[in-house]
C-alpha positions as CSV (number, residue, x, y, z in Angstrom):
1,X,-87.7,-234.1,-45.0
2,X,-84.1,-235.2,-45.5
3,X,-85.0,-238.7,-44.5
4,X,-87.9,-238.7,-47.0
5,X,-85.6,-237.8,-49.8
6,X,-82.9,-240.2,-48.7
7,X,-85.0,-243.3,-47.9
8,X,-88.7,-242.9,-48.9
9,X,-89.2,-241.0,-52.1
10,X,-87.1,-243.5,-54.2
11,X,-90.0,-246.0,-53.7
12,X,-92.6,-243.7,-55.0
13,X,-93.5,-242.3,-58.4
14,X,-91.7,-239.0,-58.9
15,X,-94.9,-237.0,-59.2
16,X,-96.3,-238.3,-55.9
17,X,-92.9,-237.8,-54.1
18,X,-92.5,-234.3,-55.3
19,X,-96.1,-233.3,-54.3
20,X,-95.5,-234.8,-50.9
21,X,-92.4,-232.7,-50.4
22,X,-94.0,-229.5,-51.7
23,X,-97.0,-230.1,-49.4
24,X,-94.7,-230.5,-46.4
25,X,-92.9,-227.3,-47.2
26,X,-96.1,-225.3,-47.6
27,X,-97.4,-226.7,-44.3
28,X,-94.2,-225.6,-42.5
29,X,-94.6,-222.2,-44.2
30,X,-98.2,-221.9,-42.9
31,X,-97.0,-222.6,-39.4
32,X,-94.2,-220.1,-39.2
33,X,-95.1,-217.3,-41.7
34,X,-97.0,-215.4,-39.0
35,X,-94.1,-215.2,-36.7
36,X,-91.2,-214.8,-39.2
37,X,-91.6,-214.0,-42.8
38,X,-87.9,-214.4,-43.3
39,X,-87.8,-217.9,-42.0
40,X,-85.2,-220.2,-43.7
41,X,-85.6,-223.9,-44.0
42,X,-82.6,-226.0,-44.7
43,X,-82.7,-229.4,-46.4
44,X,-79.3,-231.2,-45.9
45,X,-78.3,-234.8,-46.7
46,X,-75.4,-236.7,-48.2
47,X,-75.3,-235.4,-51.8
48,X,-74.7,-238.7,-53.6
49,X,-76.0,-241.5,-51.4
50,X,-79.7,-241.1,-52.0
51,X,-79.8,-241.3,-55.8
52,X,-78.4,-244.8,-56.2
53,X,-81.8,-246.1,-55.0
54,X,-83.9,-244.0,-57.4
55,X,-85.0,-244.9,-60.9
56,X,-82.7,-243.0,-63.4
57,X,-80.5,-242.0,-60.4
58,X,-83.2,-239.5,-59.3
59,X,-83.1,-237.4,-62.5
60,X,-86.9,-237.5,-63.0
61,X,-87.5,-236.6,-59.3
62,X,-85.0,-233.7,-59.3
63,X,-86.3,-232.2,-62.6
64,X,-89.9,-232.3,-61.4
65,X,-88.9,-230.9,-58.0
66,X,-87.0,-227.9,-59.5
67,X,-90.0,-227.2,-61.8
68,X,-92.4,-227.2,-58.9
69,X,-90.1,-225.0,-56.7
70,X,-89.9,-222.5,-59.6
71,X,-93.7,-222.5,-59.8
72,X,-94.1,-221.8,-56.1
73,X,-91.4,-219.1,-56.3
74,X,-93.5,-217.4,-59.0
75,X,-96.5,-217.6,-56.7
76,X,-94.5,-216.0,-53.9
77,X,-94.9,-218.9,-51.5
78,X,-91.5,-220.5,-51.6
79,X,-88.1,-219.0,-52.6
80,X,-84.9,-220.9,-53.2
81,X,-81.7,-219.2,-52.0
82,X,-78.0,-219.8,-51.5
83,X,-76.6,-219.7,-48.0
84,X,-74.6,-216.7,-48.8
85,X,-77.8,-214.8,-49.5
86,X,-79.2,-215.3,-46.0
87,X,-76.2,-214.7,-43.9
88,X,-77.2,-211.1,-43.3
89,X,-80.7,-211.9,-42.0
90,X,-81.5,-211.6,-38.3
91,X,-80.4,-214.7,-36.4
92,X,-80.7,-216.2,-32.9
93,X,-77.5,-217.7,-31.3
94,X,-77.7,-221.3,-30.4
95,X,-76.0,-221.7,-27.0
96,X,-75.5,-225.5,-27.4
97,X,-75.4,-227.5,-30.6
98,X,-77.0,-230.9,-30.0
99,X,-75.0,-234.0,-30.6
100,X,-76.6,-236.3,-33.2
101,X,-76.7,-237.9,-36.6
102,X,-79.1,-239.5,-39.0
103,X,-78.3,-242.9,-37.6
104,X,-79.5,-241.9,-34.1
105,X,-76.0,-242.0,-32.4
106,X,-72.4,-242.5,-33.3
107,X,-72.2,-246.3,-33.1
108,X,-71.5,-246.6,-36.9
109,X,-68.4,-244.4,-36.5
110,X,-67.1,-245.1,-33.0
111,X,-67.2,-247.7,-30.2
112,X,-65.7,-250.8,-31.9
113,X,-62.0,-251.5,-31.3
114,X,-60.9,-250.7,-34.9
115,X,-63.0,-247.5,-34.9
116,X,-61.6,-246.2,-31.6
117,X,-58.1,-247.0,-32.7
118,X,-58.6,-245.0,-35.9
119,X,-59.8,-242.0,-33.9
120,X,-56.9,-242.3,-31.5
121,X,-54.4,-242.4,-34.5
122,X,-56.1,-239.3,-36.0
123,X,-55.9,-237.5,-32.6
124,X,-52.2,-238.3,-32.2
125,X,-51.5,-237.0,-35.7
126,X,-53.4,-233.8,-35.1
127,X,-51.5,-233.3,-31.8
128,X,-48.2,-233.8,-33.7
129,X,-49.2,-230.9,-36.1
130,X,-50.2,-228.6,-33.2
131,X,-46.9,-229.4,-31.4
132,X,-45.0,-228.6,-34.6
133,X,-46.8,-225.2,-34.8
134,X,-46.2,-224.4,-31.1
135,X,-42.5,-225.2,-31.5
136,X,-42.2,-222.5,-34.2
137,X,-42.3,-224.7,-37.3
138,X,-42.7,-223.5,-40.8
139,X,-46.3,-222.1,-41.1
140,X,-46.7,-223.4,-44.7
141,X,-45.6,-226.9,-43.6
142,X,-48.1,-226.8,-40.7
143,X,-50.9,-225.7,-43.0
144,X,-50.2,-228.5,-45.5
145,X,-50.0,-231.1,-42.7
146,X,-53.3,-229.8,-41.1
147,X,-54.9,-230.0,-44.5
148,X,-54.1,-233.7,-44.5
149,X,-55.6,-234.0,-41.0
150,X,-58.8,-232.3,-42.2
151,X,-59.0,-234.9,-45.0
152,X,-58.6,-237.7,-42.5
153,X,-61.4,-236.2,-40.3
154,X,-64.1,-237.1,-43.0
155,X,-66.6,-239.4,-41.3
156,X,-66.7,-241.9,-44.1
157,X,-63.2,-243.2,-43.1
158,X,-64.7,-244.4,-39.8
159,X,-67.9,-245.7,-41.3
160,X,-65.9,-248.5,-43.0
161,X,-64.2,-249.6,-39.7
162,X,-65.7,-252.2,-37.4
163,X,-68.2,-255.0,-37.9
164,X,-71.3,-253.0,-38.4
165,X,-70.9,-252.4,-42.1
166,X,-71.4,-254.7,-45.1
167,X,-67.6,-254.7,-45.8
168,X,-65.9,-254.6,-42.3
169,X,-62.6,-252.8,-42.3
170,X,-62.7,-252.4,-46.1
171,X,-59.0,-252.8,-47.0
172,X,-58.8,-250.0,-49.6
173,X,-60.3,-247.4,-47.1
174,X,-58.1,-248.7,-44.3
175,X,-55.0,-248.4,-46.4
176,X,-55.9,-245.0,-47.7
177,X,-56.8,-243.6,-44.3
178,X,-53.4,-244.8,-42.9
179,X,-51.6,-243.4,-45.9
180,X,-53.1,-240.0,-45.1
181,X,-51.9,-240.1,-41.6
182,X,-48.5,-241.3,-42.6
183,X,-48.3,-238.3,-45.0
184,X,-49.0,-236.0,-42.1
185,X,-45.9,-237.1,-40.3
186,X,-43.8,-237.1,-43.4
187,X,-44.9,-233.5,-44.2
188,X,-43.6,-232.6,-40.7
189,X,-40.3,-234.3,-41.5
190,X,-41.0,-237.1,-39.0
191,X,-41.0,-240.9,-39.3
192,X,-44.6,-242.2,-39.2
193,X,-45.2,-244.2,-36.1
194,X,-45.3,-248.0,-36.4
195,X,-49.0,-248.2,-35.6
196,X,-49.8,-246.6,-39.0
197,X,-48.5,-249.7,-40.7
198,X,-50.9,-252.0,-38.8
199,X,-53.7,-253.2,-41.2
200,X,-57.1,-253.2,-39.6
201,X,-58.9,-256.5,-40.5
202,X,-62.1,-258.0,-39.2
203,X,-61.8,-261.1,-37.0
204,X,-62.1,-264.4,-38.9
205,X,-65.0,-266.6,-38.3
206,X,-63.9,-270.0,-37.0
207,X,-66.0,-273.2,-37.0
208,X,-68.1,-272.6,-33.9
209,X,-67.7,-270.0,-31.2
210,X,-64.9,-270.3,-28.5
211,X,-66.5,-271.9,-25.6
212,X,-65.7,-273.6,-22.2
213,X,-63.3,-276.5,-22.2
214,X,-61.5,-278.4,-19.5
215,X,-58.8,-280.4,-21.4
216,X,-56.3,-282.7,-19.7
217,X,-53.1,-281.1,-21.0
218,X,-50.9,-283.9,-22.1
219,X,-50.2,-283.1,-25.8
220,X,-52.6,-285.8,-27.0
221,X,-55.5,-283.5,-28.1
222,X,-58.4,-285.9,-27.3
223,X,-61.4,-284.7,-29.3
224,X,-63.9,-285.0,-26.4
225,X,-61.7,-282.7,-24.3
226,X,-61.9,-279.9,-26.9
227,X,-65.5,-280.3,-27.8
228,X,-66.6,-276.8,-26.6
229,X,-63.7,-275.0,-28.5
230,X,-63.8,-273.1,-31.7
231,X,-61.7,-274.6,-34.5
232,X,-59.9,-272.6,-37.2
233,X,-58.5,-274.7,-40.1
234,X,-55.3,-273.2,-41.6
235,X,-55.5,-273.7,-45.4
236,X,-52.3,-274.5,-47.3
237,X,-50.8,-272.1,-49.6
238,X,-51.2,-269.0,-47.4
239,X,-49.2,-265.8,-47.8
240,X,-46.0,-267.0,-46.0
241,X,-42.4,-266.2,-46.5
242,X,-41.5,-269.9,-46.9
243,X,-43.5,-272.9,-48.2
244,X,-43.3,-274.5,-44.7
245,X,-47.0,-274.5,-44.0
246,X,-46.9,-276.6,-40.9
247,X,-50.0,-275.5,-39.0
248,X,-53.1,-277.5,-39.9
249,X,-55.5,-275.9,-37.4
250,X,-56.0,-274.2,-34.1
251,X,-58.5,-274.9,-31.3
252,X,-59.5,-272.0,-29.0
253,X,-61.5,-272.2,-25.7
254,X,-61.4,-271.0,-22.1
255,X,-62.6,-271.6,-18.5
256,X,-63.1,-269.2,-15.6
257,X,-59.5,-268.3,-15.4
258,X,-57.5,-269.6,-18.4
259,X,-57.4,-269.4,-22.2
260,X,-56.6,-272.8,-23.9
261,X,-55.1,-273.2,-27.3
262,X,-54.4,-276.4,-29.2
263,X,-52.2,-276.3,-32.3
264,X,-52.4,-279.3,-34.7
265,X,-49.7,-279.8,-37.4
266,X,-50.1,-281.1,-40.9
267,X,-50.5,-284.8,-41.5
268,X,-47.4,-286.7,-40.8
269,X,-45.8,-284.1,-38.5
270,X,-46.1,-284.5,-34.7
271,X,-45.5,-281.5,-32.4
272,X,-42.7,-283.4,-30.6
273,X,-40.8,-283.7,-33.9
274,X,-40.1,-280.0,-33.8
275,X,-38.5,-280.1,-30.3
276,X,-34.8,-279.3,-30.4
277,X,-35.0,-278.0,-34.0
278,X,-34.9,-274.2,-33.3
279,X,-38.7,-273.7,-33.6
280,X,-40.7,-271.2,-31.5
281,X,-44.5,-271.0,-31.3
282,X,-45.9,-267.5,-30.5
283,X,-49.4,-266.3,-29.5
284,X,-49.6,-262.6,-30.4
285,X,-52.5,-260.8,-28.8
286,X,-53.9,-257.4,-27.9
287,X,-53.7,-256.2,-24.3
288,X,-56.9,-254.7,-23.0
289,X,-56.6,-251.0,-22.4
290,X,-53.2,-250.5,-24.0
291,X,-52.4,-248.4,-27.0
292,X,-50.0,-248.9,-29.9
293,X,-48.3,-252.2,-30.7
294,X,-46.0,-253.8,-33.2
295,X,-47.1,-253.7,-36.8
296,X,-45.6,-257.1,-37.7
297,X,-44.5,-260.2,-36.0
298,X,-40.8,-260.7,-35.5
299,X,-39.3,-262.2,-38.7
300,X,-42.0,-261.0,-41.1
301,X,-43.3,-257.8,-42.8
302,X,-46.9,-259.3,-43.1
303,X,-49.5,-257.7,-40.8
304,X,-51.7,-260.0,-38.8
305,X,-54.6,-257.5,-39.0
306,X,-54.3,-256.0,-35.5
307,X,-51.7,-254.3,-33.3
308,X,-49.4,-256.8,-31.6
309,X,-49.2,-255.6,-27.9
310,X,-48.1,-258.8,-26.2
311,X,-46.6,-262.1,-27.1
312,X,-46.8,-265.5,-25.4
313,X,-43.9,-267.7,-26.5
314,X,-43.2,-271.4,-26.4
315,X,-39.6,-272.2,-27.1
316,X,-39.7,-275.7,-28.4
317,X,-36.0,-276.2,-27.5
318,X,-36.9,-275.7,-23.9
319,X,-39.4,-278.6,-23.7
320,X,-38.6,-281.1,-21.1
321,X,-40.5,-284.4,-20.9
322,X,-43.2,-282.9,-23.0
323,X,-43.7,-279.8,-20.9
324,X,-42.5,-276.2,-21.0
325,X,-43.1,-272.9,-19.4
326,X,-44.7,-270.1,-21.6
327,X,-43.0,-266.7,-21.5
328,X,-44.7,-263.4,-21.9
329,X,-43.3,-260.4,-23.7
330,X,-44.7,-256.9,-24.0
331,X,-44.1,-254.4,-26.8
332,X,-42.5,-251.3,-25.4
333,X,-40.9,-248.4,-27.2
334,X,-40.4,-250.3,-30.4
335,X,-39.0,-253.5,-28.9
336,X,-40.2,-256.8,-27.3
337,X,-39.3,-256.9,-23.6
338,X,-39.6,-259.7,-21.1
339,X,-42.8,-259.2,-19.0
340,X,-43.4,-262.5,-17.3
341,X,-44.4,-262.6,-13.7
342,X,-43.5,-265.4,-11.2
343,X,-47.1,-265.1,-9.8
344,X,-48.6,-267.1,-12.6
345,X,-45.6,-269.3,-13.4
346,X,-47.4,-272.6,-12.6
347,X,-50.4,-271.5,-14.8
348,X,-48.7,-270.7,-18.1
349,X,-47.8,-274.0,-19.5
350,X,-47.5,-275.9,-22.8
351,X,-47.6,-279.6,-23.4
352,X,-46.0,-281.0,-26.5
353,X,-46.8,-284.4,-28.0
354,X,-48.9,-285.3,-31.0
355,X,-50.2,-281.7,-30.8
356,X,-49.3,-278.6,-28.8
357,X,-51.7,-277.8,-25.9
358,X,-51.4,-274.4,-24.1
359,X,-52.9,-273.0,-21.0
360,X,-52.6,-269.2,-20.6
361,X,-54.0,-267.6,-17.4
362,X,-56.1,-264.5,-17.8
363,X,-53.6,-262.8,-15.5
364,X,-50.8,-263.6,-18.0
365,X,-52.8,-261.9,-20.7
366,X,-53.6,-258.9,-18.5
367,X,-57.3,-259.7,-19.2
368,X,-60.5,-259.7,-17.1
369,X,-63.8,-261.4,-17.6
370,X,-65.8,-259.5,-20.1
371,X,-62.7,-258.4,-22.1
372,X,-62.3,-259.2,-25.8
373,X,-58.9,-260.2,-27.1
374,X,-57.6,-260.5,-30.7
375,X,-54.9,-263.0,-31.3
376,X,-53.0,-265.1,-33.8
377,X,-50.6,-268.1,-33.7
378,X,-47.2,-267.8,-35.4
379,X,-44.6,-270.5,-36.0
380,X,-41.1,-269.1,-36.3
381,X,-37.6,-270.6,-36.8
382,X,-34.3,-268.8,-36.7
383,X,-36.0,-265.4,-36.7
384,X,-38.1,-266.2,-39.8
385,X,-41.9,-266.7,-39.8
386,X,-42.9,-270.0,-41.3
387,X,-46.6,-270.0,-40.8
388,X,-49.4,-268.1,-39.1
389,X,-53.0,-269.0,-38.2
390,X,-55.1,-267.0,-39.1
391,X,-53.1,-265.7,-42.1
392,X,-54.2,-262.1,-42.3
393,X,-57.2,-261.7,-39.9
394,X,-57.2,-262.1,-36.1
395,X,-59.1,-264.6,-34.0
396,X,-61.5,-262.9,-31.6
397,X,-62.0,-264.2,-28.1
398,X,-64.7,-262.7,-25.9
399,X,-64.1,-263.8,-22.3
400,X,-67.4,-264.4,-20.5
401,X,-68.7,-261.7,-18.2
402,X,-68.6,-262.6,-14.5
403,X,-72.2,-262.4,-13.5
404,X,-72.6,-261.5,-9.8
405,X,-75.6,-260.9,-7.6
406,X,-78.4,-262.6,-5.8
407,X,-80.9,-264.4,-8.0
408,X,-84.4,-263.0,-7.5
409,X,-86.2,-264.5,-10.4
410,X,-85.9,-267.6,-12.6
411,X,-88.4,-268.5,-15.3
412,X,-88.1,-271.3,-17.9
413,X,-89.5,-271.3,-21.4
414,X,-90.4,-274.5,-23.3
415,X,-87.6,-275.6,-25.7
416,X,-88.5,-275.8,-29.4
417,X,-91.2,-273.1,-29.4
418,X,-89.5,-270.6,-31.7
419,X,-92.4,-270.7,-34.1
420,X,-94.6,-267.8,-33.0
421,X,-98.2,-269.0,-33.3
422,X,-96.9,-272.5,-34.2
423,X,-96.5,-272.0,-37.9
424,X,-93.3,-269.8,-38.4
425,X,-90.3,-271.0,-40.3
426,X,-86.8,-269.6,-40.6
427,X,-85.5,-267.4,-43.5
428,X,-83.5,-269.4,-46.0
429,X,-80.2,-267.4,-46.1
430,X,-77.2,-269.3,-44.8
431,X,-76.7,-266.5,-42.2
432,X,-79.5,-268.2,-40.2
433,X,-77.7,-271.5,-39.9
434,X,-78.2,-273.9,-38.1
435,X,-81.8,-272.9,-38.8
436,X,-83.0,-273.8,-35.3
437,X,-82.4,-272.5,-31.8
438,X,-81.4,-268.9,-32.6
439,X,-84.7,-267.5,-31.3
440,X,-85.5,-270.3,-28.9
441,X,-85.5,-268.6,-25.5
442,X,-84.9,-271.3,-22.8
443,X,-84.8,-269.2,-19.6
444,X,-84.7,-265.8,-18.0
445,X,-82.9,-265.0,-14.8
446,X,-82.8,-261.8,-12.9
447,X,-79.9,-261.0,-10.5
448,X,-79.8,-258.3,-7.8
449,X,-76.4,-256.8,-8.6
450,X,-76.5,-253.9,-6.1
451,X,-77.2,-250.7,-8.0
452,X,-78.5,-252.6,-11.1
453,X,-80.7,-255.6,-12.0
454,X,-79.0,-258.1,-14.3
455,X,-81.4,-259.8,-16.8
456,X,-79.9,-262.9,-18.3
457,X,-81.7,-264.5,-21.3
458,X,-80.4,-267.9,-22.4
459,X,-81.0,-269.2,-25.9
460,X,-80.6,-272.6,-27.5
461,X,-78.1,-271.2,-30.1
462,X,-76.3,-267.9,-30.6
463,X,-74.2,-266.9,-33.6
464,X,-72.8,-263.6,-34.9
465,X,-72.5,-263.8,-38.7
466,X,-72.9,-260.0,-39.1
467,X,-70.4,-259.1,-36.4
468,X,-72.8,-257.2,-34.1
469,X,-70.8,-255.2,-31.5
470,X,-72.7,-256.7,-28.6
471,X,-71.8,-260.3,-29.7
472,X,-75.1,-261.5,-31.1
473,X,-76.7,-260.9,-34.5
474,X,-80.1,-262.5,-34.5
475,X,-81.9,-262.1,-31.3
476,X,-84.2,-259.0,-30.7
477,X,-85.6,-258.7,-27.2
478,X,-88.5,-256.5,-26.2
479,X,-89.4,-256.6,-22.5
480,X,-92.3,-254.7,-21.1
481,X,-92.8,-254.4,-17.3
482,X,-96.0,-253.5,-15.5
483,X,-95.4,-252.6,-11.9
484,X,-97.5,-249.5,-11.1
485,X,-100.7,-247.8,-12.1
486,X,-101.2,-246.4,-15.6
487,X,-99.2,-247.2,-18.7
488,X,-99.9,-248.2,-22.3
489,X,-101.4,-251.2,-24.0
490,X,-99.7,-250.8,-27.4
491,X,-96.0,-251.4,-28.2
492,X,-93.5,-248.6,-27.7
493,X,-93.0,-248.4,-31.5
494,X,-94.8,-250.0,-34.4
495,X,-93.0,-253.2,-35.0
496,X,-94.0,-256.3,-33.1
497,X,-97.7,-256.3,-34.3
498,X,-99.1,-257.3,-31.0
499,X,-101.3,-255.6,-28.3
500,X,-101.2,-256.0,-24.6
501,X,-103.7,-256.9,-22.0
502,X,-105.8,-253.9,-21.0
503,X,-105.7,-255.1,-17.4
504,X,-101.9,-254.9,-17.4
505,X,-100.6,-251.8,-19.3
506,X,-96.8,-251.5,-19.3
507,X,-94.8,-248.9,-17.4
508,X,-91.3,-249.6,-18.7
509,X,-89.8,-250.9,-21.9
510,X,-86.4,-252.5,-22.5
511,X,-85.0,-253.2,-25.9
512,X,-82.0,-255.3,-26.5
513,X,-80.2,-256.2,-29.8
514,X,-76.7,-256.6,-31.0
515,X,-76.3,-253.1,-32.3
516,X,-76.2,-250.5,-29.5
517,X,-77.4,-247.6,-31.6
518,X,-80.9,-249.1,-31.5
519,X,-80.6,-252.2,-29.3
520,X,-79.8,-250.6,-26.0
521,X,-82.8,-248.6,-25.0
522,X,-85.1,-247.9,-22.1
523,X,-88.5,-246.6,-23.1
524,X,-91.4,-244.9,-21.2
525,X,-95.2,-244.8,-21.8
526,X,-95.2,-241.2,-23.0
527,X,-93.0,-242.1,-26.0
528,X,-89.5,-241.0,-24.9
529,X,-86.6,-243.3,-24.6
530,X,-82.9,-243.2,-23.6
531,X,-79.7,-245.3,-23.8
532,X,-78.7,-244.0,-20.3
533,X,-78.8,-246.5,-17.5
534,X,-78.9,-249.6,-19.6
535,X,-76.0,-251.8,-20.9
536,X,-76.6,-254.7,-23.3
537,X,-74.0,-257.4,-23.8
538,X,-73.7,-261.2,-24.2
539,X,-71.8,-264.3,-23.2
540,X,-71.7,-266.0,-26.6
541,X,-70.2,-269.2,-25.2
542,X,-73.2,-269.6,-22.8
543,X,-75.6,-268.3,-25.5
544,X,-76.8,-265.5,-23.2
545,X,-78.0,-262.0,-23.8
546,X,-77.3,-259.8,-20.8
547,X,-79.1,-256.6,-19.9
548,X,-78.0,-254.5,-17.0
549,X,-80.6,-251.9,-15.8
550,X,-80.1,-249.2,-13.2
551,X,-82.6,-249.5,-10.3
552,X,-83.7,-245.9,-10.7
553,X,-86.0,-247.1,-13.5
554,X,-87.3,-250.2,-11.8
555,X,-87.0,-251.1,-8.1
556,X,-90.1,-253.0,-6.9
557,X,-90.6,-253.6,-3.2
558,X,-90.5,-257.1,-1.8
559,X,-93.9,-258.7,-2.2
560,X,-94.9,-256.4,-5.0
561,X,-96.7,-257.8,-8.0
562,X,-94.7,-257.5,-11.2
563,X,-96.0,-258.5,-14.6
564,X,-93.7,-259.2,-17.6
565,X,-94.1,-259.3,-21.4
566,X,-90.9,-260.9,-22.9
567,X,-91.0,-260.9,-26.7
568,X,-88.3,-262.4,-28.9
569,X,-88.1,-261.3,-32.6
570,X,-85.6,-261.8,-35.4
571,X,-83.4,-258.7,-35.6
572,X,-83.6,-256.9,-38.9
573,X,-81.8,-253.5,-39.2
574,X,-84.3,-252.5,-41.9
575,X,-87.5,-253.9,-40.4
576,X,-90.2,-252.1,-38.5
577,X,-88.7,-251.3,-35.1
578,X,-86.0,-253.8,-36.2
579,X,-88.3,-256.8,-36.3
580,X,-87.9,-259.1,-39.3
581,X,-91.1,-259.4,-41.4
582,X,-93.1,-262.6,-41.6
583,X,-94.6,-263.6,-45.0
584,X,-96.8,-266.5,-46.0
585,X,-93.7,-268.3,-47.3
586,X,-90.2,-268.0,-45.9
587,X,-87.8,-266.2,-48.2
588,X,-84.1,-265.4,-48.2
589,X,-84.5,-262.8,-45.5
590,X,-88.1,-263.0,-44.2
591,X,-89.7,-265.6,-41.9
592,X,-92.6,-267.6,-43.3
593,X,-95.8,-269.0,-41.9
594,X,-98.1,-265.9,-41.6
595,X,-101.8,-266.2,-42.5
596,X,-102.2,-262.5,-43.3
597,X,-100.7,-259.1,-42.8
598,X,-101.8,-258.9,-39.2
599,X,-99.5,-261.7,-38.2
600,X,-97.3,-260.9,-35.1
601,X,-93.6,-260.6,-35.7
602,X,-92.9,-262.4,-32.4
603,X,-91.0,-265.7,-32.8
604,X,-90.9,-266.7,-29.1
605,X,-92.7,-265.5,-26.0
606,X,-91.8,-266.2,-22.4
607,X,-94.4,-268.4,-20.8
608,X,-93.4,-271.5,-18.8
609,X,-96.4,-273.7,-19.8
610,X,-96.4,-275.3,-23.3
611,X,-99.1,-274.2,-25.7
612,X,-100.0,-270.8,-24.1
613,X,-97.7,-268.8,-26.4
614,X,-99.2,-270.4,-29.5
615,X,-102.7,-269.8,-28.3
616,X,-102.1,-266.1,-27.8
617,X,-100.1,-265.4,-30.9
618,X,-102.5,-267.2,-33.2
619,X,-105.5,-264.9,-32.5
620,X,-104.9,-262.3,-35.2
621,X,-106.5,-261.2,-38.4
622,X,-109.3,-258.9,-39.7
623,X,-107.2,-255.8,-38.8
624,X,-106.6,-257.0,-35.3
625,X,-103.4,-257.9,-33.6
626,X,-102.8,-260.8,-31.2
627,X,-103.3,-259.7,-27.6
628,X,-100.6,-260.9,-25.1
629,X,-101.2,-261.7,-21.5
630,X,-98.2,-261.0,-19.1
631,X,-96.6,-263.5,-16.9
632,X,-97.0,-262.1,-13.3
633,X,-94.8,-262.9,-10.3
634,X,-94.5,-261.7,-6.7
635,X,-91.2,-259.9,-6.4
636,X,-89.1,-261.5,-3.6
């Protein structure tokens, strides 16, 4: 009922909405009145959020609802009460309060680096108050400090962190949250920790995604050698302490064991011209698994938008014959300390010529395949920052997962068939650029990885304009497996607008999307689903969606017949089961090319032979959905 008020009734006339709610309340009364005449039903929802979607801010709906509730109260059917009036009624203890929320899980409030860091900062502030109390501190001071902690525990602070909101890491909320926690320490008579001066900013979007490169490091910066890298132009006139805006742009890429950076300087300035002039070029980065970090780079009081936990430094006065060793520093107890290891000495190198080219081993960065780093490049001279790239937001680098296991299945899908029944066209919003390839499934591989199966889906293109936590914004995968008797022939949830071959009902459903709260699920024919035992990720550089599934759900015997339905849709957080709608004409947010309302919402379907997908998906209309045939294989 709360959901109806929050999300449905705003789209109805007030009279119809109120009668629907009253009817629901009376039906609940009918079901429980025989067992408990004192039953209390609670309607709870965010008090202000719903009304912005209603005509007249919901005034007409509420007036009519109060009038109808008063009428029912006079009839003796329903009675409105305050909580204080029912506290004395007989009650039943609840031994365990279930974890949950209106969004299904807590992915909107926790899980992304900025969200987790905010919770950790709050936890440390709370522990500081408790330690003050235990040490015999002034009770009034402790009470005031704990009141600030309670204010910081409001869930809305964490809603605004991360990439899964319309305004990622909204600066006013970030600043206000950090100010609250700073006030906790000041109330206790302590200096706020440095971490509370670190602004949380979303990663900047470079041109292209960081990909695999294998440059010949010689300081020349040949374009072909950096073709797979992301490029971040550094605009002039940024917020710097001096007008020396020397960095023109940064290239970022990687291979299986190293991160590569190329720094280009503004026109007329060669990198070798800075040698012997007192310049240092730093790469500040996060260190996976570590807490804290410096708030500002050395020589500046401007935050780079993330905690600075390690620094890789090129001292341009130490360049010899165009080459220099990179030196690693770690931030420990408020100071930068030397933390280089001789083990990777040969790997961490810089080459200075027309440009600066750097090779930084994963081992230097204390990173593993699958880790995500945030980093920025800083040019400094004489202890003073001259230029940074980016200027206030970090670059994000997702190192590719190392996919291991024996390949047991490989299926190709025709390139260029991301048009459903043959007629579908992309939405028109720029978020769907380059307007081809995003839904074009090219192949599916399955690896036997021991306790899990690793499903790898490779697409023609992959972008992440909305900052999905799993690394991909557009692709929505529904996989149905038929490997035993029984099952269902309709989709797990109403969304795809297809039906399945009656000869091959499905036994297991896998759902993968970039948002874990709904895109990391295992479903069963009886209608239940779980996020347990499935992990969804990606290798953006290789344009791969990766699904790891525990074998307890699916473990066919060698030689067993297994049939697969693999559906690709366009992910829409507000669409039916997160499928993007298809209209007759493409709009800003909807696909185009449907003949009628029975059109499938499937953009690509895995089938190796050309034309089969189009034939199946085009048979819809007259109240009937397209019926899909599965692709069947013999399990090796």
